[in-house]
C-alpha positions as CSV (number, residue, x, y, z in Angstrom):
1,M,92.3,108.1,117.5
2,R,94.9,104.9,117.0
3,K,97.8,105.6,115.2
4,A,99.3,102.9,112.4
5,E,101.8,100.9,113.5
6,F,103.4,97.4,112.5
7,L,102.8,95.0,115.1
8,T,105.4,92.2,114.5
9,T,108.4,92.0,112.3
10,L,109.0,90.9,109.1
11,N,109.7,87.6,108.1
12,A,110.2,86.7,105.1
13,S,113.0,84.4,102.7
14,C,113.7,84.7,99.3
15,V,112.4,81.6,97.2
16,Y,113.1,82.8,93.3
17,P,116.0,85.5,93.6
18,L,116.0,85.9,89.8
19,A,112.6,86.6,88.9
20,Y,111.1,90.2,88.7
21,G,115.3,91.4,87.0
22,G,116.8,90.2,90.5
23,R,114.0,91.9,92.6
24,G,113.7,88.4,93.4
25,I,109.7,86.4,95.2
26,W,109.8,86.3,98.6
27,H,107.4,83.8,101.3
28,I,106.3,85.4,104.2
29,N,107.3,82.2,106.9
30,A,105.5,84.7,109.8
31,P,102.2,86.5,109.6
32,L,103.1,90.0,110.0
33,V,100.1,92.3,111.3
34,Y,99.9,96.4,110.8
35,Y,96.9,98.2,112.4
36,S,96.0,101.0,109.8
37,A,94.6,104.0,110.6
38,I,93.6,104.7,107.4
39,L,91.2,101.5,107.2
40,D,91.0,101.6,111.0
41,R,91.7,97.6,110.9
42,I,94.5,95.3,111.2
43,I,96.0,94.1,108.4
44,I,97.3,90.3,108.9
45,V,99.7,89.2,106.1
46,E,99.6,85.6,106.2
47,V,102.3,82.8,106.2
48,G,102.6,81.9,102.4
49,F,102.2,85.0,101.0
50,Y,104.2,85.8,98.3
51,T,105.8,89.2,97.5
52,D,108.7,91.0,95.4
53,F,108.9,93.8,98.0
54,A,109.0,97.4,96.4
55,S,108.9,97.0,92.5
56,T,111.7,99.7,91.9
57,P,111.8,100.5,88.3
58,R,115.9,99.4,87.4
59,C,116.4,103.0,85.7
60,P,120.2,103.8,87.6
61,G,119.1,107.0,89.5
62,I,115.5,105.6,90.8
63,Y,116.7,102.6,91.7
64,W,120.1,104.3,93.6
65,L,117.4,106.4,95.5
66,F,114.6,103.8,96.4
67,G,115.8,100.2,95.6
68,D,116.0,98.0,98.8
69,T,113.9,100.2,100.5
70,G,110.4,100.3,102.3
71,K,109.9,96.3,102.9
72,Y,107.6,96.3,105.9
73,E,104.8,98.9,103.4
74,S,106.0,97.0,100.0
75,V,104.9,93.8,102.1
76,I,101.2,95.7,102.8
77,H,101.4,97.4,99.6
78,D,101.2,94.0,97.9
79,W,99.2,92.3,100.1
80,L,96.1,94.6,99.5
81,Y,96.6,95.0,95.8
82,H,95.9,91.1,95.8
83,H,93.1,91.9,97.7
84,H,90.2,94.4,96.6
85,E,88.1,93.6,98.8
86,I,89.6,95.5,101.4
87,C,89.8,99.1,100.2
88,D,90.3,100.5,96.0
89,E,93.9,101.5,94.6
90,Q,94.1,104.9,95.5
91,T,93.7,103.6,99.2
92,A,96.1,101.4,98.8
93,N,98.7,103.2,97.8
94,L,98.2,105.6,100.9
95,V,98.5,102.9,102.8
96,L,102.0,102.4,101.5
97,F,102.5,106.2,102.3
98,E,100.9,105.8,105.5
99,A,103.0,101.6,106.4
100,A,105.9,104.0,105.5
101,R,105.9,106.7,108.2
102,A,105.1,104.2,111.3
103,I,108.4,102.1,110.0
104,G,109.8,105.1,110.0
105,T,110.9,105.5,106.2
106,P,112.6,109.0,105.4
107,K,109.8,111.5,103.9
108,W,111.7,111.6,101.2
109,T,111.4,108.5,100.7
110,R,107.8,108.1,101.4
111,V,106.8,110.4,98.6
112,G,108.7,109.0,96.2
113,M,107.5,105.2,96.9
114,Y,104.2,107.0,97.0
115,L,104.7,109.4,94.0
116,G,106.0,105.8,92.2
117,V,102.8,103.6,92.8
118,A,100.0,106.3,92.4
119,F,101.4,107.4,88.8
120,G,102.7,103.3,87.9
121,G,100.9,101.1,89.8
122,E,97.5,101.0,88.0
123,S,98.3,97.8,85.2
124,S,100.2,96.2,88.5
125,W,96.9,96.7,90.7
126,K,94.4,95.2,87.6
127,E,97.0,92.2,87.3
128,D,97.0,91.7,90.7
129,G,94.3,91.7,91.6
130,K,93.1,88.3,89.2
131,G,95.4,86.0,91.9
132,F,95.8,86.2,95.4
133,G,99.9,86.2,95.9
134,H,99.6,82.4,96.9
135,T,101.5,80.9,93.7
136,V,104.1,81.8,91.1
137,V,103.6,80.8,87.7
138,N,106.1,81.1,85.5
139,G,108.5,83.7,87.8
140,R,105.4,85.7,88.4
141,V,104.0,85.8,91.6
142,V,99.9,85.1,91.0
């Protein structure tokens, strides 16, 4: 079985720095290509896709531990949340964990990120599935 891996590097620029409580909205400038062993397919996050990276709550302890981490895996996860035709929510969350491992994110961080989306991601799954991550309306990616 082929191992999960990123095949390109992340190239993104912040286009709305104050959106999402300061996390910002980021524009993908070059395709981010990832092979997922879980999905047994290559995912290509296309130029023009918008992401907010990891939606880490601004609670001091949680943000200190997990804030501003996991950019690569978060882009893949955001893309899957916008493309329900690829997989279900639980599988998208597992791919986040897989991608975090592939990029070398420490295990304790991977587990925390996974638990965060497993227990707090359902509303985003429902909301993100309404759009394709290509439009920004009132400071939100839709």
